[in-house]
N, C-alpha and C positions, 0 to 999 in steps of 0.2 A: 248443272247448278244454276238456278235462276238468279238473275242479277237484279238488285234492288232498284236500279235506275230504269229498268225496262218495263216496269209495271207499277201500278199504284200500290201503296202500302196495304197489306192485308190486316186482318184482325190480330194476328200474332205480333206484327210489327207495332201496332198501336199498343198492345199489351206490354211489349218490351219497353216502349217509351213511357208508359204509365208507371212501370216498376222503377224507371230511372228518375222520374220527375220529383217524387217525394223526397228520396234521400239527397238528390242534388240540391233542392231548395233548402232542406234542413241543414245539410253540412255547410253549404255556402253561407247561409245566414248566420250559423253559429260561429264560423271562422271570422266572418266580417265583424260581428258584434264583439268577439273576444279581442280582435286586433284594435278596433276603435275604442273599446273601453280602456285598454292599456294606454293609448295615446290621449284619450280624453282626460285621464288623471293629470297628465303633464300639462295639457292645455288649461285645465282648471287652476293649476299652480301658477301658470303664466298670467292668467286673467286676474287671479288674486293679487299677484305682485304688481301688475300694471293698472289695475282698476277697470279692466275691460268688462263690458256687460256679458251676461250669460248668452245672449243672442249671438255675440261675436264668437264665443266658444263653439256654439252649435254650427255656425257658418264655417269655421275652420275645420271642424270634424266632417262636415259634408264635402268639403273640397278634398278630403283624404280618401273618400270612398273609391274613386277610380284607381288609386294607387293600390289599396288593399284588395280590391277586386281582381286586379291583375295578378297579385300574389296568390290569392285563394282559389281562383278558378281552376287551374290544373289539378291541384290536390283534391278539390271538392268533386270535380268530374271523375277522377280516378276512383275515389272512395265510393261515389254513387254507383258507378258501374260494378265495382267489386261487390257491393251490398246487394244490388239487384240480381246479379248472376248467382251469388251465394244463396239467395232466397230460392231461386229456381232449382238449384242443386239440392238444397235441404228438403224441399217439398216434393222432390222426385218429378217435378214438372219437366226438368231438363231431359230426363230419361224418356219421357213420353214424347217430347218434341223431337228428339233425335231418332226415336223409334219410328216416328211418322215420316221420316225421310228428309227432314230439314237439316242442312249442314251447319257447322259452326260458323262458316263464313256468312251464310244467309241469315243465320240467327243474329249475328253481330252487325248486319248492315244498318239497322236503325241507329246504332251507336256511332258507326262511322259517319252517318249523315249528320248526327248531332255534333260530332267532333269537327266536321268540315264547317258547319255553321258557327260553332264557337271559335274556330280559327279565323273566320271572317270578322266576327265580333272583336276578337282580340287585336286584329290589325287596326281597327278603328279605336279600340281602347288604348293600345300602346302608341299608336301613331298620331292620334289627334286629341283624345279626351284627357289622357294623363298629362301631357305637357301643359295644356291650358289650365287644368285643375291644380297642377303643381305650382304654376305661377300665381294663380288665384290664392292658394294657401299661403304662399310666402308673402303676398301682398296683405292678406288678412292678418298674419302674424305681425307684420310691420305696423299695421294700423293699431293692433292691440298693444304693442310695445309703446307706441307713440300715441296712446289713446288720449282723448281730451280729459282735461282736469275734471274730477268728479266731486269736487268740493269736500274732500276729506281733509279737514283742518284739525291739527293737533294744537293743544294749548301751549302758548309761549314758544311756538316754533314758526319760522318763516316758510311759507309755501309758495312756490312759483306757480302762478295761475295762467301763464301764457300771455303773449302779446305785451311783454314788459311789465306785467303786474306781479307784485309780491304782496302776499297777504299774511297777516298774523292776528291772533286774538288771545286775550288774557284768559278767557273762559269760553268753553264750547258746550252748548246744551247737549242733552242726551240724544236728541234727534240729529245732531250734526249740522243743524241749520241755524240755530240761534246763537249769536256771538255777542260777547261783551268785551269792551276794551279793544276795539278794532283799529288796526293800523294797515293802511293800504299805500303802497308806493308804486308809481308808474313812471317808467323811463321811455321817452320817445326820442325821435331824431331832433325835435325842436324844443323840448322842455322836459322838466321833471316835476311830478306832482306827488305830494304827500297828503293823505287824507286820514284824519282820526275821527273817531266817533265813540261815544260810550256804549252804544249797542247797534246791532244790525241783524239782518236776516238774509239768508240765501234762499231765493224764491225761484222755483222752476216755472218757466213759461209754457204756453201751449205748444210752442214750436220745439220744445225739448232743450232750450237753452237755460242757463242759470244767470240770474241777475242778483246783484248785491244791493240791498236797500239799507241805507244808514239813516239814523236819527240824530239831530242836534250835533252835527259834526262841523269840522273845519278843514278846508282845503288850502294848502300852500303850494303855489306854482311859481317856478323859476324858469325862465326861458334861456336860450343860449346867449342872449345879450346881457344876462344878469338882472333882468327886470323881475321883481318879486311881487306877487299879488296874493291877497288873502280873500277867502270867500267862506262865509258862514251859511249854514243851511239848516232847515228844520227837518226836511226829508229829501233824500237824494238817491238816485241810482248811479253808483260809481261807474259801472260798466254794463253795457247792454248785452255783452257776449263774453261770458267767462269760459266758453267751450270752443276754443280754436281747433281746427282740424289738424290732423297729423301732416308732416311734410310729405311731399309727393314721393311715391315709390318709383324705383328705377323702371325703365321700359323692359318689356319681355324680350328674351333672347340672349342675355349675357351668359346664361348657362346652357350647355348643350342639351340638357334634359328638358328645357323649356321650349325647344323647337319641335314643331310637328314633323311627321315623316316627310311630307312634301317640302317643308323648309330645309330639312336635312339634305334631301336629294338635290335641291336647288343650290344649297351651299357647297355640296360636294362638286357640283359642276362648275360653278362660277367663283367659289371661294367665299370665305366669311371674313368680316373685318377684324375680328378678335380671336375667334376660335380656330385652332389648328386643324388641318385636314384629317389627321389620324384620329383625333377625338370625335370628329363628325362621323368618320367611317365606322369606328367602333360602336357608337351609339346607334347608327342606322342599321347595321347588320345585327346588332344585339336585339333590337326590337323585332326585326323580321324573323330571327331565329326563334324567339319566344312565341311568336304567333304561329310559326310552322310546327312547333312542338305539340300543339293541341290535337291536330288530326292523327298524331302517332299514338296517343294515349290508349285507344281501344286495343291496339296490338299488345299492350302491356297488361291492361286490366282484364280483358276477356279471358285469356287462359288462366290467369290467377284466380279469377272469380269462379270459373267453372270447376277448378280443382279445389275450391274451398269447402271441402266436406267438414262436418263438425269434428273438432279436435285437431285439425291441422290447418287452420286459417292463419295462424300467427306467422308462419314462414312466408306465405304469399303477401300478407300485409306489410311485414317488415321489408321484404324485398322491394315492393312497390314504393314504399316510403323512402328507402335508401336510393333507389333509382332516380326518383324525382329530385331528391336532395342533391345527389351527385350531379345531375344535369344542371340544376340551378347554379351550383357553385362553379361548375365547369364553364358555363356561359359567362358568369361574372368574371372568372379568371381570364377567359378569352377576350372579353371586352377590355379588361385592364391591360392585357398585352397589346391589343390593337391601339388603345388610346395613348399608351406610352410610346408607341412606335417601335416596339420590340418584335412585332410580328404583323404580318398582313391581316387585315380584318377578315377577309374571306376564309383564310386558313384557321385563324385563331378562334373565330366564332362558330363557323359552320362544322368544323371537325368534331367537336363534342356532340352536336346534334346528329351528325351522320353516324357516329358510333352508337348513340342511343337508338336511332332508327334501325340500325342493323341488328342490335341486340334484341329489340322489341319484335322485329319481324322474325328473327330466328326463334324466339320464344313462342310466338303465335303459330308459326309454321310447324314447330315440333309438337304442338298440341292437337293438330288436325287429325293425325292418324289415329290417336286414341284420346277422345275427349275426356278431360279430367286429369290427364297425365301430361306432365311437362318436365323440363329439366330441373326446375326448382323443386317440384314435389318429389321427383326421384332423388335429388340430392338430399332433401330433408329426410326421406325414408332411409336412405343409406346411412346418413349420420345417426339416425335413431337406432338402427340395427347395430352399428358399430359401438355406440355407447352401451347398448344392451349387452353385447358380448363382453365388453370390459367390466360391466357391473356384475355379471354372474359369477366369475371367479372370486370377486371380492365378497360376495354374499356367502359363498361356500366356505371361505376361510374365516368367516366371522365366528367367534366363540359363542 
């Protein structure tokens, strides 16, 4: 049996990779878009409520890509292998390849190589990119919630414009920029100012700030010592900056999910100021286990894809979906047990992965003796025959 690592990939290896590339890109892109669209609707609602610009929404959605990529990659890779091998089986190319002397193991070697590469990518994704992007997303949401005032003035209502300014207008033009009957109050540490004017305009500057220009107005100022001063003006700019920035966001690292893999390891060795050790251990082993699951996926997808003849693909697809779903929930449950201190992280997190690896290896090993035949296909066939035997007496007794 030739080993993939002992010689350069041949034309069949390249062909197998070409069969994988198109469905992998399509499925991965479709799943990512579907997940992002669902979150994008909620982000648009948040932006509409807080007045954040559309660019902020797109930035928040971009920060979510590493998170959803980690969720979509195992499923997309499994589906892509399933579809590629099902195509080989449907077009009878698989029979020709096996008849030429190539084994199932050798046939699947390109997919094992891709799985190993994706495992390395997932270590970087789960260990470095996701924690940083998760913090960046939370910081972007904080900025959107505390977004600067966007000059949305409602008639006869007081609006807080930041930096101690309160603004009101009797009438607001259709463009939201022309105001009539303007009232402006400003409180500072040293004085209080009240400005009134029959009309005014909110004017954007080249720097992106908003300034309020007033005509024929009056300003009354009273300082802390009780001294009152009056000032009339023909034209005045009340404030040169109506767009104060949001309050500073907290530093990264208060959540265990915002720490990189290296930071988790360092915190496990030397301790963390606020996060308990069991939470650090659960998160650390959970990320490694999810990365280690990628190289195991060909053991599951290859035998199911080879057995996917027309008319009996549903059983293999359902089994693969249930296996991935069970693994994901088992890892989540193991992380919860470890983080709560009810179980050791090594046992709680790695046991589900070990069971998944054993089941996948058993399924792959069982399909080598007779390609296209595996325990799942045999169980499906047996179930179909049993249902058929139960159905025939019912048909005979039907009037």
